[in-house]
KEVONU-155833 format. One record per atom (N, C-alpha, C): x, y, z; residue in one letter; residue number from 1. Coordinates in steps of 0.001 Angstrom, whole numbers, padded with zeros to 6 digits. Atoms other than C-alpha are relative to their C-alpha. Example, Ala and Ser with C-alpha at 12.3 -4.5 7.8 and 13.67 -1.06 7.14 Angstrom:
2
REC         X         Y         Z   code   pos
REC    000890   -001190    000000      a     1
REC    012300   -004500    007800      a     1
REC    000900    001200    000000      a     1
REC   -000820   -001190   -000060      s     2
REC    013670   -001060    007140      s     2
REC   -000770    001090    000730      s     2
END
This chain:
169
REC         X         Y         Z   code   pos
REC   -000804   -000161   -000560      m     1
REC   -014151   -009940   -027420      m     1
REC    000170   -000054    001509      m     1
REC    000495    000138   -001499      q     2
REC   -013779   -010512   -023615      q     2
REC    000926    001405    000700      q     2
REC   -000491   -001200   -000688      e     3
REC   -012901   -007245   -021279      e     3
REC    001195   -000581    001467      e     3
REC   -001010    000200   -000592      k     4
REC   -009622   -007955   -019531      k     4
REC   -000238    000549    001510      k     4
REC    000529   -000046   -000951      r     5
REC   -010794   -007965   -015946      r     5
REC    001013    000605    000928      r     5
REC   -000668    000135   -000859      k     6
REC   -008441   -006604   -013219      k     6
REC    000539   -001414    001433      k     6
REC   -000705    000940   -001452      s     7
REC   -007110   -008724   -010265      s     7
REC   -000926    000470    001604      s     7
REC    000317   -000725   -001134      e     8
REC   -009005   -008254   -006979      e     8
REC    001403   -000028    000898      e     8
REC   -001456    000234   -002078      l     9
REC   -005231   -009393   -004576      l     9
REC    001451    001555   -001669      l     9
REC   -001359   -000548    000590      t    10
REC   -002446   -006406   -005864      t    10
REC    000915    000059    001007      t    10
REC   -001129    000307   -000626      t    11
REC    000405   -005614   -003835      t    11
REC    000885    001647    000273      t    11
REC   -000781   -001778   -000214      l    12
REC    001699   -001991   -002211      l    12
REC    001261   -000166    000821      l    12
REC   -001027   -000199   -000194      c    13
REC    005321   -001375   -001410      c    13
REC    000433    001511    000631      c    13
REC   -001161   -001578   -000469      y    14
REC    007059    001376    000869      y    14
REC    001826   -000090    000182      y    14
REC   -001082    000633    000282      i    15
REC    010525    001208   -000300      i    15
REC    000546    000958    000741      i    15
REC   -000601   -000310   -000414      e    16
REC    013026    002545    001940      e    16
REC    001178    000611    000047      e    16
REC   -001521   -000185    000714      k    17
REC    016322    004479    001938      k    17
REC   -000525    001451    001273      k    17
REC   -000361   -000910   -000593      d    18
REC    017914    006808    005101      d    18
REC   -001379    000192    000874      d    18
REC    001095   -000634   -000650      g    19
REC    014877    006886    007499      g    19
REC   -001039    000729   -001059      g    19
REC    000582   -000748    001056      c    20
REC    012586    007819    004643      c    20
REC   -000808   -001346   -001245      c    20
REC    000314    000962    000691      y    21
REC    009769    005710    002697      y    21
REC   -000089    001167   -001693      y    21
REC    000413   -001194    001483      l    22
REC    009034    006977   -001478      l    22
REC   -001386   -000292   -000152      l    22
REC    001549   -000277    000068      m    23
REC    005829    007933   -001455      m    23
REC    000040    000755   -001360      m    23
REC    000687   -001090    002125      l    24
REC    003827    008704   -005319      l    24
REC   -001321    000478    001137      l    24
REC    001234   -000909    000224      h    25
REC    001491    011328   -004765      h    25
REC   -000464   -000771   -001074      h    25
REC    000986    000438    001280      r    26
REC   -001160    010237   -007194      r    26
REC   -001117    001329   -000414      r    26
REC   -000003   -001727    000648      v    27
REC   -001694    013648   -009675      v    27
REC   -000247   -000420   -001337      v    27
REC    000060    000575    001955      k    28
REC   -001567    011814   -012954      k    28
REC   -000824    000041   -000644      k    28
REC    000990    000849    000575      k    29
REC   -004248    010571   -013821      k    29
REC   -001807    000307    000741      k    29
REC    001553   -000625   -001005      e    30
REC   -007899    011969   -013848      e    30
REC   -000883   -000401    000689      e    30
REC    000727    000683   -001408      k    31
REC   -009958    009050   -012692      k    31
REC    001111   -000653    000393      k    31
REC   -000833    000413   -001393      d    32
REC   -008133    008003   -009880      d    32
REC   -000548   -000648    000915      d    32
REC    000457    000359   -000741      v    33
REC   -009482    006377   -006984      v    33
REC    000805    000246    001487      v    33
REC   -000640   -000779   -000944      n    34
REC   -006380    007660   -005003      n    34
REC    000410    000918   -000330      n    34
REC   -000622   -001735    000686      k    35
REC   -006480    010867   -006822      k    35
REC    000159    001272    000898      k    35
REC   -000054   -000397   -001452      d    36
REC   -004664    013224   -004536      d    36
REC    000910   -000180    001344      d    36
REC   -000275    000391   -001344      k    37
REC   -003769    010903   -002141      k    37
REC    001472   -000608    000096      k    37
REC   -001613    000695   -000068      w    38
REC    000093    009466   -001200      w    38
REC    000342   -000933    000526      w    38
REC   -000109    002021   -000191      i    39
REC    000494    005463   -001209      i    39
REC    001356    000262   -000741      i    39
REC   -001115    000260    000606      g    40
REC    003118    003575   -002130      g    40
REC    000125   -000412   -001327      g    40
REC   -000250    000825    001047      v    41
REC    004284    001278   -004947      v    41
REC   -000741   -000676   -000050      v    41
REC    000021    001593    000022      g    42
REC    002839   -001460   -006219      g    42
REC   -001817    000298   -001322      g    42
REC    001374   -000154    001063      g    43
REC   -000995   -002117   -008416      g    43
REC    000542   -001490   -000269      g    43
REC    001186    000473    000481      h    44
REC   -002858   -005196   -010313      h    44
REC    000592   -000891    000136      h    44
REC   -000258    001323    000165      f    45
REC   -001510   -008882   -009746      f    45
REC   -000285   -000106   -001642      f    45
REC    000333    000707    000712      e    46
REC   -000635   -009929   -013237      e    46
REC   -000329   -001873    000101      e    46
REC    000629    001843   -000270      k    47
REC   -002265   -013974   -014430      k    47
REC    001783   -000753    000769      k    47
REC   -000885    001335   -000739      d    48
REC    000064   -016636   -012033      d    48
REC    001182    000983    000379      d    48
REC   -001471   -001011   -000325      e    49
REC    002571   -013461   -011001      e    49
REC   -000437   -000673    001928      e    49
REC   -000426   -000416   -001555      s    50
REC    002858   -014058   -006753      s    50
REC    000094    001111    000329      s    50
REC    000416   -001303   -000468      p    51
REC    002898   -011408   -004673      p    51
REC    001291    000588    000199      p    51
REC   -001112   -000584   -000726      e    52
REC    006567   -011247   -004144      e    52
REC    000451    000526   -002427      e    52
REC   -000317   -000486    001534      e    53
REC    006972   -011075   -008843      e    53
REC   -000889    000988   -000392      e    53
REC    000158   -000755    000667      c    54
REC    004285   -008599   -008715      c    54
REC    000663    001424    000198      c    54
REC   -000361   -001161   -000186      i    55
REC    005976   -006265   -006370      i    55
REC    001421    000248   -000408      i    55
REC   -001939   -000799    000525      l    56
REC    009651   -006362   -008065      l    56
REC   -000529    000555   -001675      l    56
REC    000786   -000974    001294      r    57
REC    007288   -006069   -011556      r    57
REC   -000227    001693    000155      r    57
REC    001123   -000755   -000230      e    58
REC    005034   -003222   -010069      e    58
REC    001346    001619    000774      e    58
REC   -000925   -000907   -000710      a    59
REC    008626   -001584   -008455      a    59
REC    000646    000832   -001498      a    59
REC   -000769   -000719    001422      k    60
REC    010543   -001467   -011706      k    60
REC   -000631    000742   -000806      k    60
REC    001551   -000694    001231      e    61
REC    007141   -000145   -013943      e    61
REC    000314    001392    000477      e    61
REC    000671   -000884   -000570      e    62
REC    006500    002410   -011334      e    62
REC    001509    001004    000682      e    62
REC   -001636   -000962   -000006      t    63
REC    010551    003741   -010229      t    63
REC    000782   -000417   -000569      t    63
REC   -002204    001118   -000024      g    64
REC    013332    001671   -012186      g    64
REC    000575   -000120    000458      g    64
REC   -000980    000956   -000711      l    65
REC    014420    000605   -009408      l    65
REC   -000536   -001303    000140      l    65
REC   -000173    001114    000211      t    66
REC    015131   -003014   -009362      t    66
REC    000167   -000584    001726      t    66
REC   -000285    000442   -001250      l    67
REC    014256   -004343   -005664      l    67
REC    000931   -001297    000539      l    67
REC   -000827    000744   -000143      t    68
REC    017034   -006628   -003816      t    68
REC   -000172   -000541    001329      t    68
REC    000306    001009   -001196      s    69
REC    015997   -007161   -000047      s    69
REC   -001905    001149    000289      s    69
REC    001578   -000335   -000689      w    70
REC    011765   -006748    000693      w    70
REC   -000391   -000984    001692      w    70
REC    000653    000640   -001142      k    71
REC    009885   -008132    003712      k    71
REC   -001600    000287   -000306      k    71
REC    001064   -000340   -000243      f    72
REC    006361   -008517    002993      f    72
REC   -001084   -000851    001725      f    72
REC    000276   -001121   -001403      r    73
REC    004506   -006936    006319      r    73
REC   -001116   -000116    000512      r    73
REC    001205    000444   -000452      g    74
REC    001127   -007756    005965      g    74
REC   -001062   -000519   -000773      g    74
REC    001389   -000206    001199      i    75
REC   -002190   -008239    004089      i    75
REC   -001372    001183    000288      i    75
REC    001391   -000878    000021      l    76
REC   -005062   -005576    003799      l    76
REC   -000837   -001096   -000670      l    76
REC    001065    000746    000227      t    77
REC   -008718   -006724    003551      t    77
REC   -000489    001972   -000276      t    77
REC    000444   -000684    000170      f    78
REC   -009974   -003399    001510      f    78
REC   -001863   -000029    000021      f    78
REC    001135    000176    000038      i    79
REC   -014053   -002841    001603      i    79
REC   -000405    001341   -000138      i    79
REC    000063   -001840    000240      a    80
REC   -015641    000245   -000010      a    80
REC   -001361   -000562   -001302      a    80
REC    000545    000731   -000206      e    81
REC   -018861   -000292   -000760      e    81
REC   -000476    000783   -001522      e    81
REC   -000156   -000461    001751      g    82
REC   -019357   -000217   -005128      g    82
REC    000921   -000193   -000137      g    82
REC   -001715    000130    000961      w    83
REC   -015818   -001547   -005818      w    83
REC   -000438   -001880    001049      w    83
REC    000442    001668   -000822      p    84
REC   -015513   -005646   -005034      p    84
REC    001847   -000128    001362      p    84
REC   -000900    000378   -001497      t    85
REC   -013335   -006436   -001616      t    85
REC    001673    000151   -000968      t    85
REC   -001080   -000020    000807      e    86
REC   -009376   -005876   -002443      e    86
REC    001022   -000467    000992      e    86
REC   -001076    000504   -001650      y    87
REC   -006933   -007996   -000676      y    87
REC    001837    001290   -000697      y    87
REC   -001682   -000781   -000455      i    88
REC   -003357   -005789   -000193      i    88
REC    001266   -000755    000584      i    88
REC   -000965    000681   -000820      c    89
REC   -000187   -007949    000074      c    89
REC    001144    001247    000294      c    89
REC   -000719   -000962   -000331      l    90
REC    001993   -005373    001858      l    90
REC    001182   -000029    000158      l    90
REC   -001794    000383    000147      f    91
REC    005820   -004982    001503      f    91
REC    000450    001325    000519      f    91
REC   -000694   -001303    000359      t    92
REC    008569   -002552    002429      t    92
REC    001293   -001207   -000088      t    92
REC   -001704    000358    000880      a    93
REC    011950   -003162    001107      a    93
REC    000707    000757    000182      a    93
REC   -001085   -001165   -000379      h    94
REC    015351   -001608    001943      h    94
REC    001068    000332   -001048      h    94
REC   -001149   -000060    001216      g    95
REC    017798   -002538   -001276      g    95
REC   -001012    000046   -000676      g    95
REC   -000141    000304    001467      f    96
REC    017809   -001819   -004473      f    96
REC    000995    000262   -000869      f    96
REC   -001187   -000379    001015      t    97
REC    019252   -000711   -007393      t    97
REC   -000404    000844   -000744      t    97
REC    000649   -001357    001211      g    98
REC    018933    001879   -010281      g    98
REC   -000403    001102    000095      g    98
REC   -000323   -001195   -000220      e    99
REC    018342    004992   -010406      e    99
REC   -002027    000418   -000366      e    99
REC    002067   -000366   -000085      l   100
REC    014752    006695   -009783      l   100
REC    000074    000933   -001060      l   100
REC    000439   -000622    001234      k   101
REC    012501    007372   -013045      k   101
REC   -001143    000490    000533      k   101
REC    001795   -000350    000025      a   102
REC    009355    009289   -013483      a   102
REC   -000770   -000634    000103      a   102
REC    000618    000924   -000576      c   103
REC    006263    007873   -012710      c   103
REC   -001424    000709   -000969      c   103
REC    001294    000137    001388      d   104
REC    003213    007512   -015393      d   104
REC   -001544    000692    001205      d   104
REC    001650   -000263   -000770      e   105
REC    000238    007876   -012203      e   105
REC    000302    000771    001167      e   105
REC   -000481   -001780   -001319      g   106
REC    002160    010533   -009638      g   106
REC    001724    000946   -000120      g   106
REC   -001713   -000760   -000311      t   107
REC    005438    012428   -008302      t   107
REC    000570   -000888    001199      t   107
REC   -000214    000211   -000679      l   108
REC    007398    010430   -006289      l   108
REC    000978    000833    000207      l   108
REC   -001414   -001655   -000456      e   109
REC    009632    012098   -003605      e   109
REC   -000059   -000702    001697      e   109
REC   -001086    000571   -001283      w   110
REC    011842    010450   -000548      w   110
REC   -001298    001253    001156      w   110
REC    000563   -001566   -001743      v   111
REC    009588    011919    003126      v   111
REC    000050   -001661    000908      v   111
REC   -000137    000637   -001226      k   112
REC    010805    011018    006592      k   112
REC   -001531   -000726    000652      k   112
REC    000680    000899    000048      k   113
REC    008760    008370    007970      k   113
REC   -000918    000874    001013      k   113
REC    000894   -000943   -001277      e   114
REC    007081    010226    011146      e   114
REC   -000435    001378   -000182      e   114
REC    000736   -001774    000908      d   115
REC    006371    013336    008122      d   115
REC   -001330   -000848   -000887      d   115
REC    000920    000655   -000066      v   116
REC    003893    010683    006647      v   116
REC   -000764   -000035    000114      v   116
REC    001337   -000119   -000415      f   117
REC    001484    011176    008960      f   117
REC   -000791    001209   -000925      f   117
REC    000560   -001469    000070      k   118
REC    001176    015149    007886      k   118
REC    000178   -000480   -001516      k   118
REC    000775    000383    001560      l   119
REC    000008    013714    003879      l   119
REC   -001211   -000550   -000215      l   119
REC    001662    000041    000415      n   120
REC   -003106    013070    002212      n   120
REC    000478   -001199    000216      n   120
REC   -000667    001203    000128      l   121
REC   -003024    009706    003394      l   121
REC   -002252   -000590   -000025      l   121
REC    001015    000536   -000461      w   122
REC   -005760    007547    003226      w   122
REC   -000078   -000341    001596      w   122
REC   -000187   -000262   -001366      e   123
REC   -007438    007318    006971      e   123
REC    000861   -001784    000391      e   123
REC   -000697    001385   -000229      g   124
REC   -006984    003066    006982      g   124
REC    002080    000213   -000204      g   124
REC   -001398   -000272    000225      d   125
REC   -003131    004069    005770      d   125
REC    000814    000404    001325      d   125
REC   -001002   -000353   -001156      k   126
REC   -002374    005889    008886      k   126
REC    000011   -000917    001253      k   126
REC   -000124    001349   -001028      i   127
REC   -003046    002517    011029      i   127
REC    000972   -000592   -000352      i   127
REC   -001321    001491    000590      f   128
REC   -000676    000278    008741      f   128
REC    001426    000681   -000180      f   128
REC   -001192   -000659   -000176      h   129
REC    001609    002982    008896      h   129
REC    000488    000254    000747      h   129
REC   -000920   -000423   -001026      r   130
REC    001859    003459    012607      r   130
REC    000660   -001781    000566      r   130
REC   -000752    001362   -001162      l   131
REC    002055   -000710    013092      l   131
REC    001177   -000521   -000977      l   131
REC   -001445    000023    000136      l   132
REC    005036   -000833    010544      l   132
REC    001001    000659    000446      l   132
REC   -000869   -000491   -001015      l   133
REC    006429    000989    012455      l   133
REC    000165   -000733    001679      l   133
REC   -000435    000744   -000941      e   134
REC    005759   -000250    015294      e   134
REC    000377   -001700    000391      e   134
REC    000212    001445   -000203      r   135
REC    005571   -004180    014495      r   135
REC    000985   -000389   -001087      r   135
REC   -000749    000361    001086      d   136
REC    008183   -006400    013117      d   136
REC   -000685   -000696   -000592      d   136
REC    000216    001026   -000139      d   137
REC    005846   -009142    012976      d   137
REC   -001162    000109   -001218      d   137
REC    000599   -000119    001604      f   138
REC    003639   -010197    009829      f   138
REC   -002214    000575    000992      f   138
REC    000852    000219   -001103      f   139
REC   -000102   -008677    010606      f   139
REC   -001044    000232   -001059      f   139
REC    000511    000249    001311      s   140
REC   -003506   -009184    008710      s   140
REC   -001032    001767    001332      s   140
REC    000504   -001303   -000760      l   141
REC   -005583   -005347    008786      l   141
REC   -001651   -000591   -001183      l   141
REC    001018   -000023    000832      k   142
REC   -009412   -005343    007629      k   142
REC   -000768    001881    000110      k   142
REC    000363   -001384    000016      l   143
REC   -010763   -001297    006506      l   143
REC   -001437    000044   -000636      l   143
REC    000930    000241    000424      k   144
REC   -013678   -000946    005907      k   144
REC   -000722    001835   -000586      k   144
REC   -000151   -001240   -000225      y   145
REC   -014611    002541    004233      y   145
REC   -002033    000256   -000726      y   145
REC    001582   -000444    000988      d   146
REC   -018224    003982    002492      d   146
REC    000239    001509   -000031      d   146
REC   -000537   -000545    000966      g   147
REC   -016894    006317    000092      g   147
REC    001851    000631    000670      g   147
REC   -001883   -000699   -000728      d   148
REC   -013592    008477    001317      d   148
REC    000039   -000441    001920      d   148
REC   -000079    000236   -001203      e   149
REC   -014799    007559    005133      e   149
REC    000287   -001641    000473      e   149
REC   -000013    001230   -000797      l   150
REC   -013197    004603    007417      l   150
REC   -000976   -000218    000589      l   150
REC    000948    000318   -001189      k   151
REC   -015959    003070    009553      k   151
REC    000209   -000735    000742      k   151
REC   -000522    000300   -000806      e   152
REC   -014403    000235    010871      e   152
REC    001578   -000712   -000470      e   152
REC   -001182    000633    000560      w   153
REC   -011146   -001679    011020      w   153
REC    000052   -000838    001272      w   153
REC   -000322    001696   -000688      v   154
REC   -010067   -005464    012431      v   154
REC    001416   -000328   -000116      v   154
REC   -001407    000774   -000305      l   155
REC   -006622   -006057    013734      l   155
REC   -000129   -001753   -000289      l   155
REC   -000327    001049   -000861      d   156
REC   -005678   -009263    013636      d   156
REC   -000722   -001402    000082      d   156
REC    000809    001766   -000079      g   157
REC   -009020   -011420    012720      g   157
REC   -001045    000805    001113      g   157
REC    000458   -000590   -001900      g   158
REC   -010235   -009052    016485      g   158
REC    000662   -000561    000808      g   158
REC   -000322    000521   -000957      q   159
REC   -007987   -010546    018419      q   159
REC   -000227    001245    001632      q   159
REC    000088   -001280   -000739      q   160
REC   -008838   -008273    021517      q   160
REC    001141   -000177    001062      q   160
REC   -002001    000223   -000617      d   161
REC   -005165   -007438    023655      d   161
REC   -000499    001322    001210      d   161
REC   -000327   -001459   -000359      d   162
REC   -004797   -004018    025790      d   162
REC    000310    000961   -000696      d   162
REC   -000560   -000733    001050      a   163
REC   -003807   -002685    022978      a   163
REC   -001531    000118   -000705      a   163
REC    001887    000238    000335      g   164
REC   -007480   -002762    021522      g   164
REC    000572   -000300   -001118      g   164
REC   -000469    000598    001504      k   165
REC   -007061   -004062    018548      k   165
REC   -001113   -000034   -001493      k   165
REC    000954   -000439    000743      s   166
REC   -010090   -002851    016672      s   166
REC   -000741    000610   -000225      s   166
REC    000972   -000666   -000329      g   167
REC   -012620   -000493    016226      g   167
REC   -000776    000572   -000846      g   167
REC    000779   -000694    000822      t   168
REC   -015110    001537    014619      t   168
REC    000088    001371    000471      t   168
REC   -000336   -001193    000201      l   169
REC   -014077    005431    013835      l   169
REC   -001623    000761    000014      l   169
END
């Protein structure tokens, strides 16, 4: 029997309500690359899914909510030694119906956008959270990790301007 391989294409969504994001504290799975981190909702593409189909399915599975209004905000390229490169389609959503349910991957909690930076986040997540707050346009962010440590990031292909759009940490 052939082992089902997960896609390297994933989605990540930050659902918005009243100046807050719905954050997922990943505490329920024992073997979890995101263990104890706070992230949005999302996951791996299934066969033949578009990014929008994937995020709608994942949001429903993880939160019980049906997204009614969302925006594709950016693409994240996640590189870490020992892992295949992962391409993450980043969304925000500001419309939904349904009732929030318990998630089997962690604890869901509404967190004020400005307080998100106080949570246990990946270092690269802090960069794209700033971009979500400061920009309305689509962006591309490449994140290179060594273990849990962010070693390099490149924004929009490294096009330099006075804002300094790439860096080594």
